[in-house]
KOLMI-131676 format. One record per atom (N, C-alpha, C): atom name; x negated, y negated, z; residue in one letter; chain; residue number from 0. Coordinates in steps of 0.001 Angstrom, whole numbers, plus 524288, in hexadecimal, padded with zeros to 5 digits. Atoms other than C-alpha are relative to their C-alpha. Layout:
BEGIN
[CA; [X; Y; Z]; A; A; NUM] ...
***
This chain:
BEGIN
[N; [7FCB2; 8049F; 80000]; M; A; 0] [CA; [80000; 80000; 80000]; M; A; 0] [C; [7FC88; 7FB27; 80000]; M; A; 0] [N; [80304; 804C9; 8003F]; K; A; 1] [CA; [7FAFC; 7F27A; 7FCE1]; K; A; 1] [C; [800DB; 7FCD6; 804F9]; K; A; 1] [N; [7FF9C; 8036C; 7FB71]; A; A; 2] [CA; [7F819; 7E984; 8084B]; A; A; 2] [C; [80234; 7FAC1; 7FE3E]; A; A; 2] [N; [7FDC6; 80511; 80133]; K; A; 3] [CA; [7FFA1; 7DCD5; 808BC]; K; A; 3] [C; [7FC96; 7FBC3; 80258]; K; A; 3] [N; [802F6; 8046C; 7FE23]; T; A; 4] [CA; [7F83B; 7D029; 809F3]; T; A; 4] [C; [8036C; 7FB33; 7FF66]; T; A; 4] [N; [7FCE1; 804BB; 80016]; F; A; 5] [CA; [7FE8C; 7C33B; 80D26]; F; A; 5] [C; [7FC74; 7FB66; 80132]; F; A; 5] [N; [80321; 804AB; 7FF23]; S; A; 6] [CA; [7F840; 7B5F4; 80C35]; S; A; 6] [C; [80396; 7FB59; 800AC]; S; A; 6] [N; [7FD37; 804E7; 7FF64]; V; A; 7] [CA; [7FD21; 7A8E5; 810E7]; V; A; 7] [C; [7FC2B; 7FBAF; 7FEB1]; V; A; 7] [N; [80339; 80472; 80175]; I; A; 8] [CA; [7F79C; 79CCD; 80AA2]; I; A; 8] [C; [802DC; 7FB22; 801D5]; I; A; 8] [N; [7FD8C; 804C1; 7FE0F]; I; A; 9] [CA; [7FA4F; 79022; 8118E]; I; A; 9] [C; [7FF5B; 7FBC8; 7FBE3]; I; A; 9] [N; [80029; 80443; 803C9]; A; A; 10] [CA; [7FDDC; 7859E; 807EF]; A; A; 10] [C; [7FE86; 7FB06; 802ED]; A; A; 10] [N; [801AF; 804B6; 7FD3F]; S; A; 11] [CA; [7F700; 77923; 80B82]; S; A; 11] [C; [80415; 7FBBB; 7FF6C]; S; A; 11] [N; [7FC44; 80448; 8000F]; G; A; 12] [CA; [7FF30; 76D81; 80EE1]; G; A; 12] [C; [7FE2C; 7FBC5; 803AE]; G; A; 12] [N; [80174; 80456; 7FCA1]; M; A; 13] [CA; [7FE07; 7605D; 81555]; M; A; 13] [C; [80432; 7FF34; 8040F]; M; A; 13] [N; [7FC49; 8015D; 7FBF4]; A; A; 14] [CA; [80456; 75CC7; 8221E]; A; A; 14] [C; [801B9; 7FA63; 7FF05]; A; A; 14] [N; [7FDE1; 80528; 8010F]; V; A; 15] [CA; [80D2E; 75133; 82003]; V; A; 15] [C; [80426; 7FED7; 8040C]; V; A; 15] [N; [7FBD6; 80172; 7FC65]; S; A; 16] [CA; [81527; 74A24; 82A3E]; S; A; 16] [C; [803AC; 7FC4A; 7FD25]; S; A; 16] [N; [7FC0F; 8032B; 80294]; L; A; 17] [CA; [821B1; 743D0; 825FF]; L; A; 17] [C; [80148; 7FB4D; 8036C]; L; A; 17] [N; [7FEF7; 804C1; 7FD1A]; V; A; 18] [CA; [82259; 735CE; 82AC4]; V; A; 18] [C; [805AF; 7FE83; 7FF31]; V; A; 18] [N; [7FA92; 80188; 80050]; G; A; 19] [CA; [8303C; 731E1; 82DDE]; G; A; 19] [C; [803BD; 8047E; 7FF10]; G; A; 19] [N; [7FCA8; 7FB73; 800D7]; A; A; 20] [CA; [8356C; 73FB0; 82BD1]; A; A; 20] [C; [80245; 801BE; 8053D]; A; A; 20] [N; [7FDC0; 7FE1C; 7FB20]; P; A; 21] [CA; [83E50; 74614; 835CD]; P; A; 21] [C; [7FC44; 803D1; 802AC]; P; A; 21] [N; [8037D; 7FCA4; 7FCFC]; A; A; 22] [CA; [8375F; 74D83; 8409B]; A; A; 22] [C; [80134; 805C1; 7FF3A]; A; A; 22] [N; [7FE74; 7FA93; 800B9]; L; A; 23] [CA; [83E2F; 759FE; 83C42]; L; A; 23] [C; [7FC99; 802E8; 7FC1C]; L; A; 23] [N; [80332; 7FD58; 803E5]; A; A; 24] [CA; [834D3; 75CCC; 83116]; A; A; 24] [C; [7FAD6; 7FD21; 7FF49]; A; A; 24] [N; [80535; 80222; 800D8]; I; A; 25] [CA; [82644; 75AAE; 82FD1]; I; A; 25] [C; [7FD86; 8032D; 7FBA5]; I; A; 25] [N; [802A9; 7FD2F; 80427]; T; A; 26] [CA; [81EA1; 75E0A; 823A1]; T; A; 26] [C; [7FA5E; 800D6; 8019F]; T; A; 26] [N; [8054D; 7FE94; 7FE7C]; T; A; 27] [CA; [81237; 7652F; 8273F]; T; A; 27] [C; [7FF1B; 805B7; 7FEAB]; T; A; 27] [N; [8012E; 7FA79; 800A8]; T; A; 28] [CA; [80B54; 771F2; 8251B]; T; A; 28] [C; [7FCDA; 801F9; 804AA]; T; A; 28] [N; [80320; 7FEA0; 7FB6F]; D; A; 29] [CA; [804C5; 77238; 83280]; D; A; 29] [C; [8035C; 80227; 80469]; D; A; 29] [N; [7FD4D; 7FD3F; 7FBC1]; R; A; 30] [CA; [80C27; 77C11; 83ADE]; R; A; 30] [C; [7FD1D; 80521; 800CE]; R; A; 30] [N; [802EF; 7FB39; 7FEDE]; A; A; 31] [CA; [804E3; 7871C; 8419C]; A; A; 31] [C; [8039A; 804BA; 7FFE2]; A; A; 31] [N; [7FCF3; 7FB33; 8006C]; A; A; 32] [CA; [80A01; 7948F; 83E1E]; A; A; 32] [C; [7FF46; 80347; 804EC]; A; A; 32] [N; [80019; 7FC67; 7FB92]; I; A; 33] [CA; [80D73; 79DAA; 84951]; I; A; 33] [C; [8005B; 80596; 7FE05]; I; A; 33] [N; [7FF22; 7FAB8; 80210]; E; A; 34] [CA; [811F4; 7A95A; 84160]; E; A; 34] [C; [800FE; 7FFC5; 7FA25]; E; A; 34] [N; [7FF2E; 7FF78; 805A5]; R; A; 35] [CA; [810CD; 7ACCA; 832F8]; R; A; 35] [C; [7FFA7; 805C4; 7FEAD]; R; A; 35] [N; [80024; 7FA8C; 801AA]; S; A; 36] [CA; [81430; 7B9E9; 82D41]; S; A; 36] [C; [7FFC0; 80034; 7FA0D]; S; A; 36] [N; [8007C; 7FF47; 805A4]; A; A; 37] [CA; [810B2; 7BEB5; 81FBB]; A; A; 37] [C; [80523; 8021F; 7FDD4]; A; A; 37] [N; [7FB31; 7FDEE; 8025A]; P; A; 38] [CA; [81BF8; 7C16F; 81676]; P; A; 38] [C; [7FF5D; 805BF; 7FE8E]; P; A; 38] [N; [80006; 7FAA7; 801F5]; D; A; 39] [CA; [81FA7; 7CF39; 812BD]; D; A; 39] [C; [7FF3F; 7FFC8; 7FA1A]; D; A; 39] [N; [800C6; 7FFB1; 805B0]; Y; A; 40] [CA; [81AF9; 7D2D9; 80528]; Y; A; 40] [C; [804CF; 802B2; 7FDC5]; Y; A; 40] [N; [7FB60; 7FD7C; 80236]; P; A; 41] [CA; [82737; 7D5AD; 7FD18]; P; A; 41] [C; [7FE9F; 80544; 7FD91]; P; A; 41] [N; [8012D; 7FAB2; 801D1]; R; A; 42] [CA; [82798; 7E44E; 7FA32]; R; A; 42] [C; [7FFF6; 80073; 7FA0D]; R; A; 42] [N; [7FFC6; 7FFBF; 805B3]; G; A; 43] [CA; [82B8C; 7E294; 7EC11]; G; A; 43] [C; [7FB2E; 7FDA0; 7FD7B]; G; A; 43] [N; [804B2; 80284; 8020E]; A; A; 44] [CA; [8203F; 7D950; 7E98E]; A; A; 44] [C; [7FB35; 80358; 80114]; A; A; 44] [N; [8046A; 7FC9F; 7FEA5]; E; A; 45] [CA; [816E6; 7E26A; 7F086]; E; A; 45] [C; [7FFC9; 804C3; 7FC64]; E; A; 45] [N; [7FFD1; 7FB69; 80372]; R; A; 46] [CA; [81B63; 7EE3E; 7E89A]; R; A; 46] [C; [7FE44; 7FEAF; 7FA79]; R; A; 46] [N; [80151; 8018B; 8055D]; R; A; 47] [CA; [819B2; 7E6BA; 7DBED]; R; A; 47] [C; [7FAAF; 7FD4B; 7FFA2]; R; A; 47] [N; [8052B; 8026E; 80006]; G; A; 48] [CA; [80C8D; 7E0FF; 7DFF6]; G; A; 48] [C; [80015; 7FA2F; 7FEF3]; G; A; 48] [N; [7FF7E; 805A0; 80103]; I; A; 49] [CA; [81166; 7D2F1; 7DF49]; I; A; 49] [C; [7FD8D; 7FCE7; 80475]; I; A; 49] [N; [80245; 803AA; 7FC45]; E; A; 50] [CA; [80990; 7C85F; 7E619]; E; A; 50] [C; [801E0; 7FA88; 7FEA7]; E; A; 50] [N; [7FE4A; 8054C; 80121]; G; A; 51] [CA; [80CCC; 7BA05; 7E756]; G; A; 51] [C; [7FF36; 7FC65; 80497]; G; A; 51] [N; [8006A; 803DC; 7FBD3]; S; A; 52] [CA; [80E2E; 7AE14; 7EFD9]; S; A; 52] [C; [8050A; 7FCD6; 80057]; S; A; 52] [N; [7FB67; 80337; 7FF03]; V; A; 53] [CA; [818A0; 7A57D; 7F5D0]; V; A; 53] [C; [7FE49; 7FB51; 80342]; V; A; 53] [N; [800E8; 804AF; 7FCED]; T; A; 54] [CA; [817A1; 79779; 7FA98]; T; A; 54] [C; [80534; 7FE5D; 80252]; T; A; 54] [N; [7FB3B; 8014B; 7FD1D]; V; A; 55] [CA; [82192; 793B2; 804EA]; V; A; 55] [C; [7FF38; 7FAD6; 802D8]; V; A; 55] [N; [80006; 804C5; 7FCDA]; S; A; 56] [CA; [824BC; 78669; 80AB9]; S; A; 56] [C; [80416; 800B6; 80445]; S; A; 56] [N; [7FC6A; 7FF60; 7FB99]; Y; A; 57] [CA; [82B71; 7854C; 817E6]; Y; A; 57] [C; [7FF41; 7FBAF; 803F7]; Y; A; 57] [N; [8004A; 80394; 7FB93]; A; A; 58] [CA; [82E10; 77D0D; 823E4]; A; A; 58] [C; [7FF94; 8034A; 804F3]; A; A; 58] [N; [80052; 7FD5E; 7FAF6]; I; A; 59] [CA; [82B95; 78076; 83212]; I; A; 59] [C; [80328; 7FCCC; 803DE]; I; A; 59] [N; [7FCD3; 802A0; 7FC0A]; D; A; 60] [CA; [835CD; 77D1B; 83C59]; D; A; 60] [C; [7FCB2; 7FEC5; 804CC]; D; A; 60] [N; [802C6; 8017E; 7FB37]; A; A; 61] [CA; [831BC; 776F7; 84936]; A; A; 61] [C; [7FEBD; 804B9; 80367]; A; A; 61] [N; [800F5; 7FB59; 7FCCA]; D; A; 62] [CA; [832D7; 7845D; 84FBC]; D; A; 62] [C; [7FBE7; 803A5; 7FDA9]; D; A; 62] [N; [80417; 7FCE3; 8026E]; G; A; 63] [CA; [828AE; 789F9; 84647]; G; A; 63] [C; [801E1; 803EF; 7FC01]; G; A; 63] [N; [7FDFA; 7FC48; 803D7]; S; A; 64] [CA; [831A2; 791E3; 83D78]; S; A; 64] [C; [7FFF1; 7FDA0; 7FA7F]; S; A; 64] [N; [80024; 801A7; 8057A]; V; A; 65] [CA; [83090; 7913C; 82EA3]; V; A; 65] [C; [80595; 7FF7E; 7FDF8]; V; A; 65] [N; [7FAD3; 800F5; 80244]; V; A; 66] [CA; [83C59; 78B7A; 827A4]; V; A; 66] [C; [7FF5D; 7FDE5; 7FA73]; V; A; 66] [N; [7FFBA; 80237; 80548]; D; A; 67] [CA; [84023; 78786; 819D8]; D; A; 67] [C; [7FB99; 801EA; 7FC6C]; D; A; 67] [N; [8040E; 7FDCA; 80365]; A; A; 68] [CA; [83657; 790A4; 81343]; A; A; 68] [C; [8021B; 8007F; 7FA75]; A; A; 68] [N; [7FE7E; 7FFD2; 8057D]; Q; A; 69] [CA; [836C3; 78FA9; 8047D]; Q; A; 69] [C; [7FB5B; 80196; 7FCAA]; Q; A; 69] [N; [80407; 7FE7C; 803B0]; I; A; 70] [CA; [82F32; 795B7; 7F967]; I; A; 70] [C; [7FEA4; 7FB52; 7FC9B]; I; A; 70] [N; [801DD; 80439; 80352]; V; A; 71] [CA; [826F2; 78B98; 7F261]; V; A; 71] [C; [7FE49; 80244; 7FAC4]; V; A; 71] [N; [801FC; 7FD7D; 804BA]; E; A; 72] [CA; [82088; 794E1; 7E8B2]; E; A; 72] [C; [7FF22; 805C1; 80131]; E; A; 72] [N; [80117; 7FA72; 7FF45]; S; A; 73] [CA; [81F9E; 7A38B; 7E6DB]; S; A; 73] [C; [7FE6B; 8027B; 7FAD6]; S; A; 73] [N; [801F5; 7FD38; 8048D]; T; A; 74] [CA; [81841; 7AC5E; 7DD88]; T; A; 74] [C; [7FF44; 805B5; 8016D]; T; A; 74] [N; [7FBD2; 800C3; 803C6]; P; A; 75] [CA; [81E22; 7B4ED; 7D875]; P; A; 75] [C; [80501; 7FE29; 802C4]; P; A; 75] [N; [7FB59; 80273; 7FDC6]; A; A; 76] [CA; [82AD1; 7ADB9; 7DAB2]; A; A; 76] [C; [803B7; 80402; 80263]; A; A; 76] [N; [7FBFF; 7FCE1; 7FD63]; G; A; 77] [CA; [8340E; 7B3E3; 7E48E]; G; A; 77] [C; [7FE49; 80524; 80264]; G; A; 77] [N; [801A5; 7FAD6; 7FE20]; V; A; 78] [CA; [82C09; 7C008; 7E7B3]; V; A; 78] [C; [7FED5; 80000; 805D8]; V; A; 78] [N; [801B9; 80023; 7FA91]; F; A; 79] [CA; [8266B; 7BBE9; 7F4E3]; F; A; 79] [C; [802D3; 7FBDE; 80345]; F; A; 79] [N; [7FD5E; 80456; 7FD57]; D; A; 80] [CA; [82F8F; 7B0A5; 7F87C]; D; A; 80] [C; [80296; 8019F; 8051E]; D; A; 80] [N; [7FD13; 7FE58; 7FB60]; R; A; 81] [CA; [83838; 7B7F2; 80216]; R; A; 81] [C; [7FC4D; 8019D; 8046A]; R; A; 81] [N; [803C4; 7FE44; 7FC0C]; A; A; 82] [CA; [82CA5; 7BE2A; 8092C]; A; A; 82] [C; [7FD1D; 7FB5A; 8025F]; A; A; 82] [N; [802C8; 8049E; 7FE13]; A; A; 83] [CA; [8257F; 7B122; 80A3E]; A; A; 83] [C; [80378; 7FCD1; 803A3]; A; A; 83] [N; [7FC6B; 80307; 7FCB4]; L; A; 84] [CA; [83161; 7A9E7; 80F98]; L; A; 84] [C; [80133; 802D0; 80525]; L; A; 84] [N; [7FECA; 7FCFE; 7FB42]; A; A; 85] [CA; [834AE; 7B4CC; 81938]; A; A; 85] [C; [7FB82; 7FFB3; 803E5]; A; A; 85] [N; [8047F; 80043; 7FC7A]; A; A; 86] [CA; [826E5; 7B489; 81EC4]; A; A; 86] [C; [7FF61; 7FA8C; 80253]; A; A; 86] [N; [800E1; 80554; 7FE24]; I; A; 87] [CA; [82577; 7A5C5; 81FAC]; I; A; 87] [C; [80436; 7FE51; 803DA]; I; A; 87] [N; [7FBC5; 80173; 7FC6B]; E; A; 88] [CA; [832A6; 7A45E; 82656]; E; A; 88] [C; [7FF60; 8026E; 8056C]; E; A; 88] [N; [8010D; 7FDC1; 7FAD3]; T; A; 89] [CA; [82D75; 7ACD3; 83191]; T; A; 89] [C; [7FB5B; 7FD64; 802A7]; T; A; 89] [N; [80491; 80290; 7FDC0]; W; A; 90] [CA; [82158; 7A46A; 833AB]; W; A; 90] [C; [801A6; 7FC34; 80442]; W; A; 90] [N; [7FF00; 80392; 7FBB1]; R; A; 91] [CA; [82093; 79C4E; 8401A]; R; A; 91] [C; [7FB4F; 7FC67; 800C1]; R; A; 91] [N; [803F5; 803FD; 7FF1E]; Y; A; 92] [CA; [81915; 78FE4; 84311]; Y; A; 92] [C; [800B5; 7FDAD; 80570]; Y; A; 92] [N; [7FF93; 802AD; 7FAFC]; E; A; 93] [CA; [81649; 787FA; 84F44]; E; A; 93] [C; [8048B; 7FC28; 7FFCF]; E; A; 93] [N; [7FBB6; 803C7; 7FF9F]; A; A; 94] [CA; [8219E; 77FA5; 853EE]; A; A; 94] [C; [7FDD3; 7FA7B; 7FF46]; A; A; 94] [N; [80182; 80564; 80104]; S; A; 95] [CA; [8214B; 7714E; 8507B]; S; A; 95] [C; [80475; 7FC73; 801B7]; S; A; 95] [N; [7FBEB; 803B6; 7FE89]; E; A; 96] [CA; [828E5; 76508; 8539F]; E; A; 96] [C; [80443; 7FF98; 7FBE1]; E; A; 96] [N; [7FC42; 80097; 8044B]; A; A; 97] [CA; [82F93; 76561; 84667]; A; A; 97] [C; [7FEF9; 80414; 7FBC8]; A; A; 97] [N; [80081; 7FCAA; 804A2]; R; A; 98] [CA; [831D4; 76D64; 83A3A]; R; A; 98] [C; [7FBCF; 7FDB5; 7FC78]; R; A; 98] [N; [803EB; 801E0; 803B3]; T; A; 99] [CA; [826A6; 76C86; 83076]; T; A; 99] [C; [80121; 8023A; 7FA9D]; T; A; 99] [N; [7FEF3; 7FEAB; 80574]; E; A; 100] [CA; [827DA; 76CF9; 821BD]; E; A; 100] [C; [7FAD5; 8008D; 7FD13]; E; A; 100] [N; [80477; 80010; 8037D]; G; A; 101] [CA; [81E80; 76F79; 81698]; G; A; 101] [C; [7FC1F; 80469; 8009B]; G; A; 101] [N; [80380; 7FB84; 7FF75]; H; A; 102] [CA; [818B5; 77CBF; 819EC]; H; A; 102] [C; [80054; 80358; 7FB18]; H; A; 102] [N; [80033; 7FCC0; 804B1]; T; A; 103] [CA; [81463; 7852B; 80E71]; T; A; 103] [C; [7FC0A; 80454; 800CD]; T; A; 103] [N; [80391; 7FB8C; 7FFEA]; Y; A; 104] [CA; [80E56; 792B9; 80DD9]; Y; A; 104] [C; [80067; 802EB; 7FADA]; Y; A; 104] [N; [80027; 7FC80; 80484]; S; A; 105] [CA; [80A21; 79B24; 80275]; S; A; 105] [C; [7FE99; 8055E; 801F4]; S; A; 105] [N; [800E5; 7FAA8; 7FE61]; L; A; 106] [CA; [80AFC; 7A9B2; 804A7]; L; A; 106] [C; [7FEA3; 80338; 7FB32]; L; A; 106] [N; [801B5; 7FCA8; 80450]; D; A; 107] [CA; [8038D; 7B308; 7FBC0]; D; A; 107] [C; [8016C; 805A6; 8014F]; D; A; 107] [N; [7FEAB; 7FA78; 7FF73]; F; A; 108] [CA; [808A6; 7C0DF; 7F9F1]; F; A; 108] [C; [7FC43; 80312; 7FC84]; F; A; 108] [N; [803F6; 7FD0F; 802D5]; R; A; 109] [CA; [7FD62; 7C9C7; 7F610]; R; A; 109] [C; [7FFDE; 8059A; 80205]; R; A; 109] [N; [8008C; 7FA7B; 7FE9C]; L; A; 110] [CA; [7FC3A; 7D883; 7F5DB]; L; A; 110] [C; [7FA38; 8012A; 800C5]; L; A; 110] [N; [80572; 7FE9C; 7FEF1]; G; A; 111] [CA; [7EFB9; 7DE2C; 7FBB0]; G; A; 111] [C; [7FE09; 80408; 7FC26]; G; A; 111] [N; [80281; 7FC3B; 8038D]; Q; A; 112] [CA; [7E656; 7E6FB; 7F47D]; Q; A; 112] [C; [8014C; 8058D; 8017E]; Q; A; 112] 
***
């Protein structure tokens, strides 16, 4: 059986504070992760030897939970989207005074040798 390998590539971004914006949302990418789990490799893609990547954007609520996760780009389209979203929605970050926006991650789905 082939070993599964999972890579997470952090997309670089700038921290930006919104002057005059409501305190409910802050745009930043600086939140410390407490828990991140790798997505499950879709069985159909694994059987067919398909590899790819998915970029997801999301916000983090004040309590540290991921919300509003959306696919920004995926290759091949639609193959790994559900697995990427399911994993990212379980991630947890440190609590903050407010919700933060503008987080982006790229997840690579690669089969091992």
